[in-house]
N, C-alpha and C positions, 0 to 999 in steps of 0.2 A: 297681674294680681295688684300691683302697685299703681292703681289707676285712681284718678280723682278728677275734679273739674279743672285742676291745674294742667294735668297731662293731656286731657282731651281738648282743652281750649287753646293751648299752646304747642301742641305737637311734640310734647316731651316723652321719653321713654320711662323716666322716673320722676317723681315729684320732689326733685332736690334742685334748689337754686343757689348759686353761688352769691354770697352776700356782697354788696357794693363796698369796696375797700379801697379808699383812696391810697395812692402810692404803691398798694400791693397787688391789686386786681388789674394787671396789665394783659395785653392780648394772649400771652402763652397760657396763662391760667384759664381765661374765659374760653379759649379754644378747646383746651383738654376737657374742661367740665361739659361743654356743649357736645363734643364729640362722644363722650361717655354716656350721653342721654339725658343729662340734666340740662339746666340753663346757666351758661356763663354770664358774667356780668363784669363790665369795664368800670373800675373806679375812676370816675372823671372829674372829682373835685380839683378845681384850680388848674385844669388843663385847658390851654388856649384853644379856640376853635379849630385851627388847622391841625393842631396836634391830636385833637378828638377825632377829626375826620381820618386821620391816618390811622389811629387805633382801630376805628370801626372797620376800615377797609382791610387792615391786617387780619382781623377775625374772619371777614368774608372771604379773603383769599384762601383760608384754610378749611372752612366748613360752611356748609349751607344750613346748618342747625340753628335753631332759635338762640338769641342771646339778648342781653339788655345793657343799658347804660345807666349809671347811678350817679346822682349829684347830691352834694350838700346844698340845701336850697338857698342859703345866704350867699354862696359863692357861684350861683348859676346866672349865667347871662343870656339874654335873648338870642345872641349870635350862636350859642351852643345849642339852644333849642332848635334854631333853624338848621343846624347841622344834623341833628338827629331826625329832623323831618325829612331833609333832603336825602339823607342816607337810608331812610325808611327802616330805622332801628325798630324792632319788634316791640320792645319794652323799654320805657324810660321810668326809672324809679327815683324818689326823692327822699331826703333824710333831714330831720331836725324840725324845721318849720314847714308848714303846709305851703305848697307852691302856689304862685299866683293864679288865679282862675284863668287868666289869659293864657298861660303857659299850657294848662290842661286842655282848654278848648282847641288851642292850636294843635297840640300833639294828637288828641283824639280825632279831631276833624280831618286829620291826614292819615288816619288809620294806625296810629301808634298808641299802644296801650300804656296807661299811666298807673304806676304803683306808688304807694307812699308808706313809709315806716312811722309806726305810731307807738308810743309807750304808755298811753292812757286811753281809757274809754271815751273821755271827753274829746280828745283829738280825733279818734277814729269816728265818732259820730259826725264831727264837722267835716271830715273828708268824705264821708258817705253823702253828705248833703251837697258838696260842690261838685261831686261826680268823679269818682275814682274807680279803676277797674279792679284793684285789689289792695288789701291792706297788710302790712307786715307787722305783726304784733311783736314788739321788742320787750322781752322780759329782762328783769334786772340782772340776770345771769350773763347777759350778752356782753361780749367785748367791744371795744370802741367807744365812740360817742354815745352815751347811754341816757335815755329819758324814760326808762322803764319805771312804772309805778307799782308793779307786782311781779311775782315770779312767773315764769312761762306757763307753769302748771294751771295757774289761776287766770292769768290775763288772756290766754288764747281762748279757752271756752266762753269767757265773758265777753270777748271782743266778737267771737262768732255770733253770739246771740244778739249783740248790740247793732251789727252791720248787715246781717243776712238780708238778701242773698249773695252780697259781695263776698268773694273768696278772701280767706284770711290765711297767711303763711306764718309759721311759728319760727321765731328767732330767739336764741339764747339757750345755751346749755346742750345744744344737739351736736353730737359728734359721731354717732354710729347708728346701727339699724334700730336699736332699741328706742332711741330718741325719736327717730323717724316714725315708728309704730305709735309710740305715746302721742306725738303730735297729731297723727291722722285720728286717733281715738278721741282726741280732745275736740275734733271737728276742723281741724286745719286742713287746708286743701294741698299743703306741702310744707317744705321746710327751707329757711333761709340760713345758709351754713357759712360762717365766717372763720372762726379760729381753726377748725380742723383743716379748712383748705389753705390757711397760712402755712401750715406744717406740711407743704408739699413741695416737690422738686420745681413746680412751675411758679409758684408764688414769688413775687418780686420783693421778698424780705431777706434780710441778711441771715446768713447761715447760723449765726449766734442767736438771733432772735428766734429762729425756728427751733433751735435745740432748747432754749429756755422754756418754750411752750412744752416740749416733750418732757422736760425734766419737772415741770410744775406739778404740785399736788392740789388737793381740793381747796387748800387755804392760800393759795399763792397768787391770787389775783384781788384786786381791791378797787372800789369806786373811789375816784379822787378828782379834785378840781385844780390840781397843782399845774398841769400842763396847758400851755396855750398863750404864750404871748402873741401868737398869731390869731387866737380866737378866745376871747374873754369869757370867764365864768361858765364854762361848760363841763359837764361830768363825764369822765372816761372810766372804763373798767380796764386796768391795765395790769401787767405782770407786777408783782410786789417785789421790785428790785430795791436797791439801797435808797434812792431818792424818795420812793413811794413810802418805804418804812420811816424814813427820816421825817416826813411830813404828815403821816398819818395821824389823824386826830387833832391836828392844829388848825384846821379849816372847818367852817361851818359845813354840815352835811348839805346835799342838795335838797331843795324843796320837793315835796311830794308830787306836785304837778307843775312843772316850770311853766312859765310864760311862753307863748308860741314864738316870740321873736326876741331871744336874749340879746342884750345890747353888745356891741363891740366896744372894747376899751382896754385899759391896761391889765397887765396879768395879775393874778393872785400871787401870794407870797412876797418875797423881798422885792423892793423897787428894782426894775431892770431897765437900763438905758443903753446908750452907745458903748459904755464901758462894761456891759454884762459880761460875766465870765463865759467863755466858750466851753462846751462839753465835747466838741468834735466838728465834723463837717460831712456834708453828703452831697450828692449830685442831683440836680434837677434840670431837666431839659438840656443836659450836656454842659451844665455850668456847676462849678463847685460853690456850695452854699454853706456858710458857717451856721452851726447849731448853737444858739444861746442856752443858757441854763433854763430848764423848763420848757424847751421847745416841744411843740407837738408833731414835729416831723418824725416820721418812723425810720428805723434803721433799714435800709435797703442795701443791695449788694455793694454800692459804691460808698457806704458810710464808713467812717472811721472815727474813733474816739472812745469815750468812757461809757460802755453800755449800761453801767449801773446808775448812770444819770439820765438815761434816755427813756422816752415814752415808748413802751412796747404794749400796745393795746392787745388784750386777749380775754376771752371768756372763761367762766368757770368750767367750761368743757375741756379746758387744758388738762385737767386731771385724767381724762379718758383717752388722751393722745399719747401713743407710746413709740411713734416713730415718724420720720419724715419719709413720706411715700409719694409715688406718682399720683396725680390728682385723679386719673382714670381708675386707679386701684381703689381710692377712696371712695368714689361714687359707686363702684361695682360692689365693694364690701358692704357699704351701707345698704344697698338694695337687696343683695343676697341675704344679709342678716335679718333684715326686715321680713322679707318673704318667708324665711325659715320660722321666724318667731311667730307670724300670723298663722302659718300651718300648725305650729305646735299648739298654739292657744286654741285654734279651731278643733284639734284632735282631743284637747283636754275637756271639751264640753260633753 
């Protein structure tokens, strides 16, 4: 019953795709989602080419189901694109800035589908013009680096109309079968689910991070620009912990439709240099990495420090999440709830 252009074109059992989540979306989560009938996604931002190759092969060793690789465009290299082509990844998706046309042509020319996340109709139309296989409509409810210009409820149908017949996936505020049905009713071909899948056993997130998502209420996330000595002047939706509450309202709100290529530069907030206070440390590529104040690095299992000072990206859908569960159970429950709701609505007519 839960069929769409997404399930038919990509061989999925359910129209549910794991969002691309840097640091959090590692092979165990992608494998679990794909095995459950959705599409898992590897968060490959800042992963070196050989590390990316190893991640792709780890997924392939466990499942022959479709999966994708997600990049933040500014941190994508030609070598990483070459790896995806060589490994014949079914889908490569990009976030934030539109990818170079060269990347799109190379990928599509070798049979790799290319998706892009967009938070505005302007960007979605540009993507349609340069040749894209699907657009992910990111509403302002979505967690993570967010360029949304409207709520998911408004943005999705507007984007569907603007880029038809290109499929649109809905992102932001979706954590259960009700959200899935709503997205399909708005014209989306499927859903792009992040926060709900962070609160799973397989997500590469620290246990305290997962529990804070479970404990969050409807007002416990906020859009903020305070995080990111590593990446300047970008908006994230994050859990409203102490550091977010402390700086809320002290910085200018994000512009309605940000430029496509935000500049890299110094962080917002107090000047940070070599003597910047550390809030903890984490592990990247087997190395211990210090986390300065306002770091955008997310708490993973090897992270230690003051979690009330850390960036913990999460969407408004946190309020709908009540337990940390296996990813396969999340996908199954979403699909079963959606099917039951569709049957209920059909019977009420």
